[in-house]
N, C-alpha and C positions, 0 to 999 in steps of 0.2 A: 440461155434459153433451152426450154426442152421440148420435144416433140411428143405427142400423146398418141399411143397406137391402142385401138379399143377393139377387142374381140368382139363380134356381134353376130347374132342371128336373130330372126323375126320372135322367137321365143323370149327375147329380152326387150322387145318394142316398149313396154310400160316405161323402161327406164333410160333408154338411149338419149332421149330429148335432154333429160336432166343431167346426164353424164357428160354430153357434149356442151351444154350451156356452162357447166362448172369449169370444165377443162378449158374452155376459151377465155376464163379469167386470169389464167395464168400461161397460156401457150397459144401462139399464133399458127400451130401446124398440128392440127387434129386430125389423125387418119382413123377410118372405120374400116377393118378388114373383115371379110365376110367370104362365104362361099356361094355358088349358085344353087345349091341344097342344103336342106338340114341334114344332120348326120343320120337321121332315120331314114333318109332318102326322099322325103317330100321336097317338091321344089320350094325356092326360098322366095320371098316377097321382094322381087327386083324392083317394083315400084316404088317401095319405100326406101329402098337404096337410093335410087335415084333422085327421090325427094330430098334426102339428106345431102346428096352432092348439089343439088340445085340451093340448098341454104347454105353452101360454102364448105361442107366438110369434104376432104379428100376422101375418097371410097376405093378400095382395093377388092375387087372381086375375084375369086380364083374358081376353076372348076373343082367340083368333088368327085369323088367315087367311092364305092363300098369296100375297095380292096386295101384300104389301110384303117386302123383303128382310130378312133375320135381323138385320142390323145396327139397322134400325128397331125391331125388337122388343126387342133389348138396350136401346136408349134408353127407350124405353116403360115397360120394367120399372123403370128406374131413376126416371124422371120420376114415376111412380106411386107409387114408394115414397117419394119426396122429398116430395111432395105430404101424404103421410098422416104424415112425420116430425114429431115434436113438440118437437125440439129445436133449438137454434141451428146445431149442427154437424151434417152428415150423411156418415157414413163408407160409400163405396159398395164393396162386395166382391162377387166371384163365388162361388159357392158352394164351388169347390175352392180358395180362399184362405184359409187358417186363420190367424187371428191367436194371437199369445200373449197372452191376455188380461191377466195380470198385468203385462207390459212396457207394454202398452197403456194400460193404467190408470195406471201411473206416468207416462207420457209425456203424457197429457191433464192430469195435476196440475200440470204447468208449461208449459201450452200457450202460446205467445207470441201475443199480440193484434195482432202487425204484420202476419200474412197472412190471405190469404183462402182459399187452397187449398194442400194438401199431397199429395205422393206418396210412396210408402213403398219402401224397398228390400226385397226379399224372396229367401229361399232358392227355387230352383226344382228340381224333382224329375221324374224320368222312370221310366217303367215300372212301378217298385215304390216305396213310401214309404222305403225305405232307399237309394235311389240319389239323391243330391243333387250339384247342379251345383257346380263348384268356382268358378263366377263369379256375381256377383250379378245378380239381374233386379230387376224392379218389378213392383208390383200395388198394387191398393188406392189410392183417391183419397178425399180428406176435403175437403169444400167447406163454407164458411160459407153457411147458408141464404139469406142476403140476397143472394147473387150467382146463386143457381140460376134459372133461366129456362128456358123450352120452347127458346128459341133455344141455349141454352148446351148443354143435354141432348141435343137431337135434332140430333146432328152426326155427319157420317163420322169424327170425330176420337174418337167415343164419350167415355169420361170424361176424355180429354185436350184437349178443346177450349179449356180454360182457356189453355193454353199459347199460344193463338193471340191472346190479349188482353193486351197489355203493361200494362194499367191494373191487372190482378189480380195482387196480390201473392202469390208463390207461394215455398214450399220444397219442393225436391225431394229424393226418394230419402231422405227420414228412415228410419233415423239413418245409413246407409251412403251409399256415393258408387257412382256407376253404373260398372260394369266393373273394379272393383278385387276383388282376392283375398279370399276371405272370411277372416275372422280379423285382418284389417289395422286393423280400428277397432272401433266400435260395431257390435254385431251386428243384423241385422234381426229385426223384431217379427213378420213374415209369412212363411209358408210356402205355396208355389203348387204345387199337384199336378194340375197342368193335364193331364199326359199320364201319370199314374198311373192306371192301369186294365188290365183285362184286353184282350185282343186283340178280344173281341166288344163290350166297352164303348167302346173305341176307335172300332170302326166305327160304332157308333151316334152317337157324338160327330162324327166327320168328315163324317157323312151330313147333320147337322143345323146345324152351328154357322155363324157368320157369315162363316168363311174357307173354307168347303167348296170353292169354286171357285178356290182360290189355287194348288193343287198336286194331283197325283194321290195324294190321302192313303191311299185305299184300298188301292192298290198299295203303297204305302210302309208302312202298317201290316202287310200282310201279310208284306212281306220281313221286317220287323224281327222278327215273331214267329216266323219260320222258323229263327230259332238263338236261343241264350241272349244276354244282354245283353252287348254289345261293349264297353261302357265310353264310349260316346258317342252322342249323339242324331242322328236325320236331320233335326231343326228348326233347331237352330242349331250344332251340331257341338261341344256343350259336352263337357269331361270331368267326370268323376264321382268321389266319394269313397262309401264305404259307412258309413252312419250307423245310429243306432238309429232304430226307427219310434216316434218321440216321442209321437204322439197315439194310437199303437195303432190305426190305421188297417187295415181290412179290405176287401177288394175283392170278396168274397163277398156 
């Protein structure tokens, strides 16, 4: 069995219900890990976290302060979740990474014992849940709990630190391959809605996330929403297809 640790803040509120529901199709141990403030310093919506807990999700809330950068807190959320996990495997998700629970359940039934780490191919979306990139991306990491340590988790590489350790046997980009056209093989089991938000929601995201100093995100968001979707994004320059809203996501 696998425990699922979901990094969450209220900026990801449109997605958490779907991520949890799908995770429950293959796990009886779903943990939402959060903080009492957003990384921008605004208070977190603790009532929403209590509602998740009332619905049967285990919720871990830690105090936040501005003395450390956001990447530290991403790692702290994952480490706290891993410490609380009750199963031998831990799947680390961000709240906007929605798995297809039935596919993941089938994958876990045939999990090879020769690996200690897995990364997963995913579909990637932009602006609305109907705009899906034509290129695969990656999200979600699953680790055997016996290799999880503070040093492995508290890394500038975040979930991908295991790649720096040749002694850790890893299977990457399950089930697809990186950089291939979608539909050329086994399709991804995960859907990453990282940039699927309204303009206001994206402005909150880019003011708070770990990469907030990497680019002039606020200006890029304003420019993007000054016009209809052009068919490409300003992060990677992917091209997009229009697809059904598979999970019925709403940004309201």
